[in-house]
LUMDOVO-873623 format. One line per field, with one value per residue (C-alpha): residue number from 1; x, y, z. Coordinates in steps of 0.5 Angstrom, whole numbers, plus 500, padded with zeros to 3 digits. Layout:
<recs>
pos <- (NUM, ...)
px <- (X, ...)
py <- (Y, ...)
pz <- (Z, ...)
</recs>
This chain:
<recs>
pos <- (1, 2, 3, 4, 5, 6, 7, 8, 9, 10, 11, 12, 13, 14, 15, 16, 17, 18, 19, 20, 21, 22, 23, 24, 25, 26, 27, 28, 29, 30, 31, 32, 33, 34, 35, 36, 37, 38, 39, 40, 41, 42, 43, 44, 45, 46, 47, 48, 49, 50, 51, 52, 53, 54, 55, 56, 57, 58, 59, 60, 61, 62, 63, 64, 65, 66, 67, 68, 69, 70, 71, 72, 73, 74, 75, 76, 77, 78, 79, 80, 81, 82, 83, 84, 85, 86, 87, 88, 89, 90, 91, 92, 93, 94, 95, 96, 97, 98, 99, 100, 101, 102, 103, 104, 105, 106, 107, 108, 109, 110, 111, 112, 113, 114, 115, 116, 117, 118, 119, 120, 121, 122, 123, 124, 125, 126, 127, 128, 129, 130, 131, 132, 133, 134, 135, 136, 137, 138, 139, 140, 141, 142, 143, 144, 145, 146, 147, 148, 149, 150, 151, 152, 153, 154, 155, 156, 157, 158, 159, 160, 161, 162, 163, 164, 165, 166, 167, 168, 169, 170, 171, 172, 173, 174, 175, 176, 177, 178, 179, 180, 181, 182, 183, 184, 185, 186, 187, 188, 189, 190, 191, 192, 193, 194, 195, 196, 197, 198, 199, 200, 201, 202, 203, 204, 205, 206, 207, 208, 209, 210, 211, 212, 213, 214, 215, 216, 217, 218, 219, 220, 221, 222, 223, 224, 225, 226, 227, 228, 229, 230, 231, 232, 233, 234, 235, 236, 237, 238, 239, 240, 241, 242, 243, 244, 245, 246, 247, 248, 249, 250, 251, 252, 253, 254, 255, 256, 257, 258, 259, 260, 261, 262, 263, 264, 265, 266, 267, 268, 269, 270, 271, 272, 273, 274, 275, 276, 277, 278, 279, 280, 281, 282, 283, 284, 285, 286, 287, 288, 289, 290, 291, 292, 293, 294, 295, 296, 297, 298, 299, 300, 301, 302, 303, 304, 305, 306, 307, 308, 309, 310, 311, 312, 313, 314, 315, 316, 317, 318, 319, 320, 321, 322, 323, 324, 325, 326, 327, 328, 329, 330, 331, 332, 333, 334, 335, 336, 337, 338, 339, 340, 341, 342, 343, 344, 345, 346, 347, 348, 349, 350, 351, 352, 353, 354, 355, 356, 357, 358, 359, 360, 361, 362, 363, 364, 365, 366, 367, 368, 369, 370, 371, 372, 373, 374, 375, 376, 377, 378, 379, 380, 381, 382, 383, 384, 385, 386, 387, 388, 389, 390, 391, 392, 393, 394, 395, 396, 397, 398, 399, 400, 401, 402, 403, 404, 405, 406, 407, 408, 409, 410, 411, 412, 413, 414, 415, 416, 417, 418, 419, 420, 421, 422, 423, 424, 425, 426, 427, 428, 429, 430, 431, 432, 433, 434, 435, 436, 437, 438, 439, 440, 441, 442, 443, 444, 445, 446, 447, 448, 449, 450, 451, 452, 453, 454, 455, 456, 457, 458, 459, 460, 461, 462, 463, 464, 465, 466, 467, 468, 469, 470, 471, 472, 473, 474, 475, 476, 477, 478, 479, 480, 481, 482, 483, 484, 485, 486, 487, 488, 489, 490, 491, 492, 493, 494, 495, 496, 497, 498, 499, 500, 501, 502, 503, 504, 505, 506, 507, 508, 509, 510, 511, 512, 513, 514, 515, 516, 517, 518, 519, 520, 521, 522, 523, 524, 525, 526, 527, 528, 529, 530, 531, 532, 533, 534, 535, 536, 537, 538, 539, 540, 541, 542, 543, 544, 545, 546, 547, 548, 549, 550, 551, 552, 553, 554, 555, 556, 557, 558, 559, 560, 561, 562, 563, 564, 565, 566, 567, 568, 569, 570, 571, 572, 573, 574, 575, 576, 577, 578, 579, 580, 581, 582, 583, 584, 585, 586, 587, 588, 589, 590, 591, 592, 593, 594, 595, 596, 597, 598, 599, 600, 601, 602, 603, 604, 605, 606, 607, 608, 609, 610, 611, 612, 613, 614, 615, 616, 617, 618, 619, 620, 621, 622, 623, 624, 625, 626, 627, 628, 629, 630, 631, 632, 633, 634, 635, 636, 637, 638, 639, 640, 641, 642, 643, 644, 645, 646, 647, 648, 649, 650, 651, 652, 653, 654, 655, 656, 657, 658, 659, 660, 661, 662, 663, 664, 665, 666, 667, 668, 669, 670, 671, 672, 673, 674, 675, 676, 677, 678, 679, 680, 681, 682, 683, 684, 685, 686, 687, 688, 689, 690, 691, 692, 693, 694, 695, 696, 697, 698, 699, 700, 701, 702, 703, 704, 705, 706, 707, 708, 709, 710, 711, 712, 713, 714, 715, 716, 717, 718, 719, 720, 721, 722, 723, 724, 725, 726, 727, 728, 729, 730, 731, 732, 733, 734, 735, 736, 737, 738, 739, 740, 741, 742, 743, 744, 745, 746, 747, 748, 749, 750, 751, 752, 753, 754, 755, 756, 757, 758, 759, 760, 761, 762, 763, 764, 765, 766, 767, 768, 769, 770, 771, 772, 773, 774, 775, 776, 777, 778, 779, 780, 781, 782, 783, 784, 785, 786, 787, 788, 789, 790, 791, 792, 793, 794, 795, 796, 797, 798, 799, 800, 801, 802, 803, 804, 805, 806, 807, 808, 809, 810, 811, 812, 813, 814, 815, 816, 817, 818, 819, 820, 821, 822, 823, 824, 825, 826, 827, 828, 829, 830, 831, 832, 833, 834, 835, 836, 837, 838, 839, 840, 841, 842, 843, 844, 845, 846, 847, 848, 849, 850, 851, 852, 853, 854, 855, 856, 857, 858, 859, 860, 861, 862, 863, 864, 865, 866, 867, 868, 869, 870, 871, 872, 873, 874, 875, 876, 877, 878, 879, 880, 881, 882, 883, 884, 885, 886, 887, 888, 889, 890, 891, 892, 893, 894, 895, 896)
px <- (500, 502, 502, 496, 493, 495, 492, 485, 485, 486, 481, 476, 477, 477, 484, 486, 482, 486, 479, 477, 481, 480, 477, 471, 470, 465, 468, 461, 456, 453, 447, 444, 438, 440, 442, 436, 431, 427, 419, 419, 425, 430, 436, 441, 439, 438, 445, 449, 457, 457, 454, 458, 464, 460, 455, 455, 453, 448, 449, 456, 462, 466, 473, 479, 483, 480, 480, 476, 474, 469, 464, 466, 468, 474, 476, 482, 483, 487, 485, 489, 490, 494, 493, 489, 482, 476, 476, 480, 480, 477, 472, 471, 467, 462, 455, 448, 443, 440, 446, 450, 447, 448, 446, 450, 458, 464, 469, 476, 481, 483, 485, 485, 492, 492, 489, 490, 483, 485, 488, 494, 497, 493, 495, 491, 493, 489, 491, 491, 491, 495, 491, 484, 479, 474, 468, 463, 466, 464, 457, 455, 458, 454, 448, 448, 449, 444, 443, 446, 452, 458, 459, 464, 470, 476, 481, 477, 478, 485, 487, 492, 495, 503, 502, 501, 498, 501, 500, 498, 500, 497, 499, 497, 501, 499, 504, 499, 491, 491, 497, 497, 503, 501, 505, 504, 508, 507, 510, 510, 509, 509, 515, 515, 516, 509, 506, 502, 499, 498, 493, 492, 486, 483, 476, 470, 464, 458, 454, 453, 448, 442, 439, 441, 446, 452, 458, 462, 469, 475, 482, 487, 494, 499, 506, 508, 516, 519, 514, 507, 502, 494, 491, 484, 480, 473, 470, 468, 475, 479, 485, 489, 495, 496, 504, 506, 513, 516, 514, 507, 502, 496, 489, 483, 476, 469, 465, 459, 455, 456, 449, 451, 454, 448, 442, 444, 443, 448, 452, 452, 459, 464, 468, 465, 466, 469, 474, 480, 478, 477, 483, 488, 484, 482, 487, 481, 485, 479, 476, 480, 481, 487, 486, 488, 482, 476, 473, 476, 484, 489, 497, 498, 504, 507, 512, 514, 515, 520, 519, 519, 521, 517, 516, 514, 510, 510, 504, 502, 495, 496, 494, 500, 503, 510, 513, 520, 521, 521, 514, 518, 524, 522, 517, 520, 522, 515, 512, 517, 515, 507, 508, 512, 507, 502, 506, 506, 499, 497, 502, 497, 491, 493, 496, 503, 502, 499, 502, 505, 499, 494, 497, 497, 489, 487, 491, 488, 481, 482, 484, 478, 473, 477, 477, 470, 468, 464, 461, 454, 449, 442, 436, 429, 425, 430, 430, 423, 421, 427, 432, 430, 432, 432, 427, 422, 422, 417, 410, 410, 416, 411, 408, 414, 421, 422, 416, 415, 422, 421, 425, 431, 437, 444, 450, 455, 461, 458, 461, 459, 458, 462, 463, 462, 456, 453, 455, 450, 449, 445, 442, 444, 450, 453, 451, 456, 461, 462, 465, 471, 471, 471, 477, 481, 477, 471, 469, 467, 464, 459, 458, 456, 451, 448, 448, 442, 438, 438, 432, 434, 435, 430, 423, 418, 415, 421, 423, 431, 432, 434, 438, 437, 433, 427, 428, 422, 424, 425, 432, 434, 434, 441, 442, 442, 446, 452, 451, 452, 458, 461, 460, 464, 469, 471, 470, 475, 480, 479, 478, 472, 465, 462, 455, 453, 453, 449, 444, 443, 442, 438, 433, 432, 432, 426, 422, 425, 423, 416, 415, 417, 411, 406, 407, 410, 406, 400, 395, 398, 401, 408, 409, 413, 413, 418, 418, 425, 429, 435, 435, 433, 431, 431, 424, 419, 416, 419, 417, 416, 411, 404, 403, 400, 397, 394, 395, 401, 407, 409, 417, 421, 427, 423, 420, 427, 430, 425, 427, 434, 432, 429, 435, 440, 436, 435, 443, 443, 438, 442, 448, 445, 441, 448, 449, 442, 436, 431, 433, 431, 424, 425, 430, 424, 419, 424, 425, 418, 417, 422, 418, 412, 416, 420, 413, 409, 415, 413, 406, 401, 395, 388, 388, 394, 401, 408, 414, 417, 416, 416, 416, 422, 426, 427, 424, 420, 416, 408, 404, 397, 392, 386, 381, 385, 388, 396, 402, 409, 414, 419, 425, 431, 434, 438, 431, 431, 437, 436, 432, 439, 441, 436, 440, 443, 446, 445, 451, 449, 453, 449, 442, 445, 446, 439, 434, 428, 429, 431, 425, 421, 424, 423, 416, 415, 418, 414, 407, 407, 409, 405, 410, 416, 416, 417, 423, 430, 430, 431, 431, 437, 444, 449, 456, 458, 451, 449, 442, 440, 435, 434, 428, 431, 432, 437, 433, 431, 439, 441, 436, 438, 445, 444, 442, 447, 453, 451, 456, 450, 446, 449, 456, 461, 468, 468, 462, 455, 451, 444, 440, 441, 445, 439, 435, 440, 436, 430, 428, 422, 416, 409, 404, 399, 394, 397, 404, 410, 414, 421, 427, 433, 440, 444, 451, 454, 450, 443, 439, 433, 431, 428, 429, 434, 438, 445, 445, 443, 441, 440, 446, 452, 456, 454, 459, 454, 449, 455, 458, 452, 452, 459, 457, 451, 455, 460, 454, 450, 457, 458, 452, 452, 459, 464, 459, 454, 457, 455, 458, 462, 461, 454, 455, 463, 462, 467, 464, 466, 464, 460, 466, 470, 465, 465, 472, 472, 467, 471, 477, 473, 471, 477, 480, 477, 482, 488, 493, 492, 498, 498, 499, 492, 486, 479, 476, 480, 476, 479, 482, 489, 492, 490, 492, 499, 502, 506, 503, 496, 497, 497, 492, 485, 478, 473, 467, 459, 458, 462, 460, 458, 462, 468, 469, 470, 468, 461, 457, 460, 468, 471, 470, 463, 463, 460, 465, 470, 468, 473, 478, 475, 474, 482, 483, 479, 480, 486, 488, 490, 486, 486, 483, 485, 479, 480, 475, 479, 478, 471, 470, 474, 469, 463, 466, 468)
py <- (500, 507, 512, 515, 509, 507, 514, 512, 506, 509, 514, 509, 505, 512, 510, 517, 523, 525, 527, 532, 538, 539, 544, 544, 552, 554, 559, 562, 563, 569, 569, 562, 560, 558, 565, 568, 571, 575, 575, 572, 568, 573, 569, 572, 579, 578, 577, 580, 580, 587, 585, 579, 582, 586, 581, 575, 568, 564, 557, 557, 561, 562, 564, 564, 558, 556, 550, 548, 543, 538, 542, 549, 551, 554, 557, 559, 562, 568, 575, 579, 587, 590, 597, 599, 595, 598, 592, 586, 580, 575, 571, 569, 574, 573, 575, 572, 569, 576, 579, 575, 574, 567, 566, 565, 566, 566, 572, 569, 565, 559, 552, 546, 543, 537, 534, 527, 524, 525, 532, 530, 535, 540, 545, 551, 557, 564, 569, 576, 582, 588, 593, 595, 589, 591, 589, 594, 593, 586, 587, 593, 589, 583, 586, 590, 583, 579, 571, 571, 574, 571, 572, 578, 575, 577, 576, 581, 587, 587, 586, 581, 585, 584, 579, 584, 579, 575, 567, 566, 558, 556, 549, 545, 539, 535, 534, 530, 530, 536, 539, 543, 546, 552, 555, 561, 562, 569, 570, 576, 575, 582, 586, 591, 590, 591, 591, 586, 585, 578, 577, 569, 570, 565, 566, 562, 561, 565, 560, 565, 570, 566, 565, 558, 559, 557, 559, 565, 562, 567, 568, 572, 574, 569, 572, 577, 575, 571, 568, 571, 566, 567, 562, 560, 558, 554, 549, 544, 543, 545, 550, 551, 556, 559, 560, 566, 566, 573, 579, 581, 585, 581, 584, 582, 584, 580, 576, 580, 584, 591, 593, 601, 600, 595, 598, 604, 602, 600, 594, 589, 590, 595, 591, 587, 583, 588, 591, 588, 591, 598, 598, 595, 599, 605, 606, 606, 604, 604, 598, 593, 591, 594, 589, 583, 579, 577, 572, 573, 575, 576, 576, 583, 582, 587, 586, 588, 583, 584, 583, 575, 574, 570, 570, 565, 565, 559, 558, 553, 551, 546, 543, 545, 552, 549, 553, 554, 551, 553, 551, 551, 547, 541, 544, 544, 536, 534, 538, 535, 528, 529, 531, 525, 521, 524, 522, 515, 514, 517, 512, 507, 510, 513, 509, 510, 508, 515, 521, 526, 531, 526, 524, 531, 532, 526, 529, 535, 532, 528, 534, 538, 533, 533, 540, 541, 538, 543, 543, 544, 546, 547, 546, 547, 547, 553, 557, 557, 559, 563, 564, 566, 573, 575, 578, 572, 570, 573, 569, 568, 563, 558, 557, 558, 554, 548, 549, 541, 539, 541, 534, 536, 537, 538, 539, 534, 534, 533, 533, 539, 540, 547, 550, 557, 556, 550, 551, 546, 538, 536, 529, 526, 530, 527, 520, 521, 524, 518, 514, 518, 519, 511, 510, 514, 514, 509, 510, 517, 515, 510, 515, 520, 515, 513, 520, 522, 516, 517, 519, 527, 527, 523, 525, 521, 519, 516, 522, 524, 531, 534, 541, 547, 551, 546, 540, 537, 537, 531, 529, 522, 516, 514, 513, 505, 505, 509, 505, 499, 502, 504, 497, 494, 499, 498, 490, 490, 495, 491, 484, 484, 487, 491, 487, 491, 498, 495, 492, 499, 503, 497, 498, 505, 505, 501, 506, 511, 506, 506, 514, 514, 509, 512, 519, 519, 514, 518, 513, 507, 504, 504, 510, 516, 523, 526, 533, 537, 531, 535, 536, 544, 546, 540, 540, 545, 547, 547, 540, 542, 547, 546, 546, 551, 546, 543, 535, 532, 529, 522, 522, 518, 519, 519, 512, 510, 512, 508, 502, 503, 504, 497, 494, 497, 494, 487, 487, 489, 484, 478, 480, 480, 473, 470, 469, 471, 467, 471, 477, 472, 474, 481, 480, 477, 483, 488, 483, 483, 491, 492, 487, 492, 498, 496, 493, 500, 504, 501, 498, 502, 498, 500, 508, 510, 510, 508, 512, 508, 511, 506, 511, 515, 509, 513, 514, 521, 524, 524, 530, 528, 533, 534, 532, 525, 527, 525, 526, 525, 531, 529, 532, 528, 529, 526, 524, 519, 516, 515, 508, 505, 506, 501, 495, 489, 482, 476, 472, 464, 462, 467, 464, 457, 459, 462, 457, 460, 466, 462, 458, 464, 468, 462, 461, 469, 468, 462, 464, 472, 472, 478, 482, 479, 477, 484, 486, 484, 477, 474, 467, 467, 466, 471, 472, 467, 464, 471, 473, 480, 485, 491, 496, 496, 490, 489, 493, 499, 499, 499, 505, 509, 508, 510, 517, 517, 516, 520, 527, 531, 529, 527, 525, 531, 530, 531, 526, 525, 532, 533, 535, 533, 538, 536, 542, 547, 547, 544, 547, 543, 548, 548, 553, 553, 559, 563, 563, 559, 554, 552, 548, 550, 547, 551, 548, 553, 557, 558, 563, 563, 564, 557, 554, 559, 560, 558, 551, 548, 542, 544, 541, 541, 535, 533, 528, 524, 522, 521, 517, 512, 512, 509, 504, 502, 500, 496, 492, 491, 488, 484, 480, 481, 480, 482, 480, 485, 491, 498, 504, 509, 514, 513, 513, 512, 505, 503, 498, 497, 493, 496, 496, 500, 505, 506, 506, 512, 516, 515, 518, 524, 526, 526, 529, 535, 536, 534, 537, 536, 536, 543, 543, 546, 544, 544, 546, 552, 554, 561, 563, 564, 566, 559, 556, 559, 562, 557, 559, 558, 552, 546, 549, 545, 547, 541, 545, 543, 542, 543, 546, 541, 543, 546, 542, 549, 549, 552, 553, 552, 552, 550, 542, 541, 534, 530, 532, 528, 522, 523, 520, 514, 514, 515, 510, 505, 507, 511, 516, 511, 512, 504, 501, 494, 489, 483, 478, 480, 487, 487, 482, 487, 493, 489, 487, 494)
pz <- (500, 499, 504, 502, 502, 509, 511, 507, 511, 518, 516, 514, 521, 525, 527, 525, 522, 516, 513, 518, 515, 507, 502, 505, 504, 499, 493, 494, 499, 497, 492, 495, 497, 504, 505, 502, 507, 502, 501, 494, 493, 490, 492, 487, 489, 497, 499, 493, 492, 495, 501, 502, 505, 510, 512, 517, 513, 517, 514, 510, 509, 503, 501, 496, 496, 503, 508, 514, 519, 516, 520, 518, 525, 523, 516, 513, 506, 503, 502, 497, 495, 489, 492, 486, 488, 491, 496, 498, 494, 499, 495, 487, 483, 478, 475, 478, 474, 472, 471, 466, 459, 459, 467, 473, 471, 475, 472, 475, 473, 478, 478, 482, 481, 485, 491, 495, 497, 505, 503, 505, 500, 495, 490, 488, 483, 483, 477, 480, 476, 478, 475, 478, 478, 473, 477, 474, 467, 467, 470, 465, 459, 460, 462, 455, 451, 449, 449, 442, 444, 447, 455, 456, 460, 465, 459, 455, 459, 458, 465, 463, 458, 458, 463, 469, 474, 480, 480, 487, 488, 495, 497, 503, 506, 513, 517, 521, 521, 526, 523, 516, 513, 508, 503, 499, 493, 489, 482, 478, 471, 469, 466, 472, 480, 483, 490, 493, 500, 502, 508, 510, 514, 519, 522, 526, 522, 526, 530, 536, 533, 531, 538, 539, 545, 542, 546, 542, 540, 541, 537, 540, 539, 543, 540, 536, 535, 532, 527, 530, 533, 533, 538, 536, 542, 540, 544, 539, 535, 541, 541, 535, 533, 527, 526, 521, 518, 518, 521, 519, 522, 526, 525, 529, 528, 529, 524, 525, 520, 519, 520, 519, 512, 510, 513, 517, 524, 529, 529, 534, 535, 534, 530, 524, 518, 513, 519, 516, 509, 511, 515, 509, 503, 507, 512, 518, 524, 528, 524, 527, 535, 538, 544, 538, 540, 536, 531, 525, 524, 519, 518, 514, 509, 505, 499, 493, 488, 482, 475, 474, 481, 486, 494, 498, 505, 510, 515, 520, 522, 528, 534, 538, 540, 539, 545, 545, 538, 531, 528, 521, 522, 518, 514, 507, 508, 510, 504, 499, 502, 502, 494, 493, 496, 492, 486, 488, 490, 483, 480, 482, 479, 472, 467, 466, 458, 458, 455, 460, 457, 459, 465, 467, 465, 469, 475, 475, 473, 480, 483, 481, 484, 491, 491, 490, 496, 501, 508, 506, 511, 511, 516, 512, 519, 522, 515, 514, 522, 523, 529, 536, 537, 530, 525, 523, 515, 511, 511, 504, 505, 508, 502, 497, 495, 499, 504, 503, 506, 513, 515, 511, 515, 512, 515, 511, 507, 500, 493, 489, 482, 482, 488, 485, 480, 483, 491, 492, 491, 485, 486, 479, 478, 485, 482, 476, 481, 485, 479, 479, 486, 487, 483, 488, 495, 494, 501, 500, 494, 498, 503, 498, 495, 502, 505, 500, 502, 509, 513, 514, 506, 503, 503, 507, 501, 498, 493, 493, 494, 487, 489, 493, 488, 488, 492, 489, 482, 479, 477, 473, 477, 476, 484, 483, 477, 481, 487, 482, 479, 485, 488, 482, 482, 489, 489, 483, 487, 493, 491, 495, 494, 500, 501, 507, 502, 497, 501, 505, 499, 495, 501, 501, 493, 493, 497, 491, 486, 489, 489, 482, 480, 484, 482, 475, 471, 470, 467, 470, 464, 465, 461, 465, 466, 470, 468, 465, 468, 468, 461, 462, 455, 451, 449, 446, 452, 460, 462, 469, 468, 466, 458, 454, 451, 457, 458, 459, 456, 456, 456, 452, 457, 463, 461, 459, 465, 469, 465, 466, 474, 474, 470, 476, 481, 478, 477, 485, 487, 483, 486, 493, 491, 490, 498, 500, 496, 498, 494, 488, 489, 488, 482, 479, 480, 477, 471, 470, 471, 466, 461, 462, 461, 455, 452, 453, 450, 443, 444, 448, 445, 444, 442, 445, 441, 443, 444, 438, 431, 426, 420, 423, 426, 433, 440, 441, 446, 445, 447, 450, 449, 454, 448, 448, 441, 441, 437, 437, 438, 432, 435, 434, 441, 447, 449, 443, 445, 452, 451, 449, 457, 459, 457, 461, 460, 464, 465, 464, 471, 475, 472, 474, 481, 482, 479, 482, 478, 472, 472, 473, 467, 463, 465, 463, 456, 455, 457, 456, 448, 448, 452, 450, 442, 439, 444, 444, 445, 452, 449, 444, 448, 445, 446, 452, 452, 455, 455, 453, 457, 452, 450, 443, 439, 434, 428, 433, 435, 428, 426, 432, 431, 424, 427, 433, 429, 423, 423, 420, 426, 433, 432, 433, 433, 441, 442, 441, 441, 445, 439, 432, 427, 423, 426, 424, 418, 420, 426, 430, 431, 434, 434, 440, 441, 436, 439, 436, 440, 436, 437, 434, 434, 438, 439, 445, 450, 450, 446, 450, 457, 458, 465, 467, 460, 463, 460, 454, 451, 444, 441, 446, 448, 455, 459, 463, 458, 453, 459, 459, 451, 452, 457, 454, 447, 451, 454, 447, 445, 451, 448, 441, 440, 434, 428, 430, 426, 424, 420, 423, 421, 418, 410, 411, 409, 415, 419, 427, 432, 438, 442, 437, 437, 444, 444, 439, 442, 449, 445, 442, 449, 452, 446, 448, 453, 450, 446, 438, 433, 433, 441, 442, 446, 444, 451, 450, 444, 441, 448, 445, 452, 454, 448, 447, 454, 458, 464, 462, 457, 462, 466, 465, 466, 466, 464, 465, 457, 451, 444, 439, 433, 436, 443, 447, 454, 456, 462, 469, 468, 474, 475, 474, 477, 472, 467, 472, 469, 463, 468, 468, 460, 460, 465, 461, 454, 454, 448, 443, 436, 435, 442, 444, 443, 446, 450, 456, 455, 454, 460, 464, 463, 464, 471, 472)
</recs>
C-alpha cells in the first residue's frame, strides 16, 4: 500500500481522522437559496456579492483557495490586495443569473491542480490581475449583451495584457491529521515590479448569532515575534494555533454583519466582518480591534515582487503552539514527502502508458473532483421558521420554495457540481461524481450515495432531493446505476464487494422506485412523465411547467430512465441473491417490471400510440391533449437515444446459480409472448451464452445508431450531440394558441431563457449521457459480439463492432481536453492565452458541457463534477486511436 492508501485505511476505520480537514469551504455562499430570506425567493439579489464582504452568513462560509474542518467551525482562506482594487479579494467574483447574458457565470481564473483523497496534499492556483479588477465593466458589458452574443470574460477586459498579473499558488500538506502546512507562492508574470498585500485569514463560522445558545469562540494574538501566532479557542474542534512566518501585522475583527453599512442601523459589535478590508484598503485604523481578539483575523504581509520574481510565505495551522520550538523546522521536508506520496498514489490509478499530457489531464480531473467537496449546511425547518431573536422570515416563505421538505437536515461534506456556479448538491450530478471518486476513494463515493438515501435527506414519500432551488424537482433516477457501478469498481480494486453497502442502498432505492411508479405514471400504463429530468430546454416546452396545450407529455426519456432503473435494481438483486436466495423473488419483480415498461414503449395498444415511431425508426415524446388527441413530437434529440441506456446482460453462470429466478424467467417468456415477442430476444443466447434485456431490439438498435453515428445528425468530433444537427436547417415548430414554439440546433450557449437559460441541451456535448451511451454500447457488444457491426460514421462504408464504436466515442470525448497535433486543446476554443501561453496552456478546465461543433467548454467552468467521468474514460480506453479489442478487455469493462 502507498502511504496515501494507508491514510485512507486509517480514516476508514476511524483510527485517524485524516479527512477531518479539507477543501470544504465553498467558493460562493452569497446568492444562494440558503441565505435568501426575501419574500419571493430572489436568492441572487437578496445577498449579493457587494453584501458578502459585510454580512455574516447564516449557513455556510466561502473563501479563496480555502479549507475548513468538516463541520466548518474553523475556516482558513486567502485575501489579496493589489493596492488598486476597491475591495480586498476575499472571494471569487461572478455574475448572478439575472446579470449574465447566459445565466450565472464566474468571471475569474482559478485552477484545482492537485489533491489526494485525504487532502494530505493539495494545490490551487489563482491568477490575480495587477490592474484594478473590472467588477463594474464585467457586469455592465454582460447586461448589455443578448443571448445570441458570447459572454464577456475577464480576459476580454485587457487586465491580463502584457502578463501584468500574479500567479498565486496555494499548497497544503498535512504533517498530521490536525497539523496543516500552508505554502503560498506568488510569482509576478509582468514586466515590472508590483506591490501586493497578502492576508492569510482565519475565522470562525458564525454559529452564535442565531439565538441557539451556541458559545461564542475566540481567537487572539499569542505571540508577535519571532513568527507571530494566532491562538484559536473553540469548544468543538478544540484549540488550534496559526503560525505565521516572518513579521506580518496581525489584524483582528469579528465575523459579524456590518449593519451600519448595509442597513443604516447600529451593528451588534464595534468590529465587523469587513473591518480588515476597511483597515487595509481605506486606512480605517478604528476598524480592527487594538486588543487583538475577535472571531476573524489575518496576517498582513506587504511586499513588492520584482518582474519575473517569486515570493514564498509559509504558515502552519496546527493543534500545537510549539512552545520554544521552530514551527517551520521540518516544513520543507514534510512538504516534499507529501508531494512524493501523492505521485506514488496516482501512479497506481493513472495508466503509465498514457502520454504526459493525458496524465496531466487525469491528475487535474481528480484534483477538481476532490477540491469540489463542500460542507453543505441547510436545515429547512429552521430556514422556514427563522431563528430565535432574529426577525421572522416573510409569511410567503411557508408556501414558497421547498416548504414541503421540512424533514431535510443537511450538515455534511458533499461533492458539489461546481463550488461557485452550483454550490449545492444535485442528485443526478452526484451519481456521476461517484464514478471517478470511486477510483480514488471508494469509501467516500459509497458514503455520498448512502447519504442521499438517509431519512434526513430522502423525503418520507421516497423522493430523493433534487437540488436546493427546488428539492421537489425530478432528476433522472440514476442512483441505483451509480451504486451498482461504484460497488463493482470497489470490488475490482479491493477484491471483495461491499455487500452491506449494496443491501443498504437497495432497500432505500426500493422506496424511491415505488415513489416513481406511484407519482409519475399518469395512466398506470408503464409510460412515465418526470418533468424536465435535468435536460433543461431539450423539449419544445418547459416540461416541468403546465403545458400551454393542456394535457401532458409521455416522455421517451422518463420511461427509458425507469426501464434502466428496473435493470439496475435487477442487477443488484441478482448479486445479493448469490448469497441470500430471498432476493430472487425481488429480482423476478424487477425483471417483469422491465418487460412491461419495454413493451409499453413500443406497443401501447388500444387507441394509444407507443413512443417508437416506425416511420422514422426513432423514439419520440408523445403529447397527449385534453381532447384525447395525441401525436409524437418529432424532435431528434437525446430523448430518443436514452432508450439505449436500458440494456443489461444476464450471465449464464448467474442464472444457473439462481434456479428459482431462471424458472420464472423461462415461464414468463413461454407464457407471455404478447409482451416479449417484439422485444430484444431473451431466449436466444448471445456471445458467451448470455441473455439480453433491452428496450431496443436489433432492428431498432441499428435504426437508432444510424442517426446517432451520422455526422450530419448526432455525431460530433467530440462525442454525441444532445440534439441532431438536422434541426439546424429543419427546426421543429409547434403552433399553440397563436404562438410558435420551436426547437433549433444550438451547439453552444442557449439563445432562450427557457428553464433559466444558463445551460443548453439543444446541441452541445454533455458528458453524463455520453458516458452512459458508451457504457450501453459496451453492454450491447457483450451480448451481440463481433459479428454485429454498424457503419461508423454513417455513410462512410467503414464497419465497426459496438466495442470499437464505444472506444471511438470515448476518445472523441477525451480529445476535448488533450492537445492535438498543433498543440491546441479543443476545450479552450479560440482563447489564445490558454492555447499558447506557457503559464496557461497546461491548466485544464472541466466545463459543464461542450460546444457541439468545436468542443469548446461551455457553462460552469470549474469542474462540474460529472465531467470528471473523463478520468474513467481515459483509464479504460486510453488515448490511442486504435482501441484494443479482446475478449478479456470486454470482460474487464463488463465486470467493472
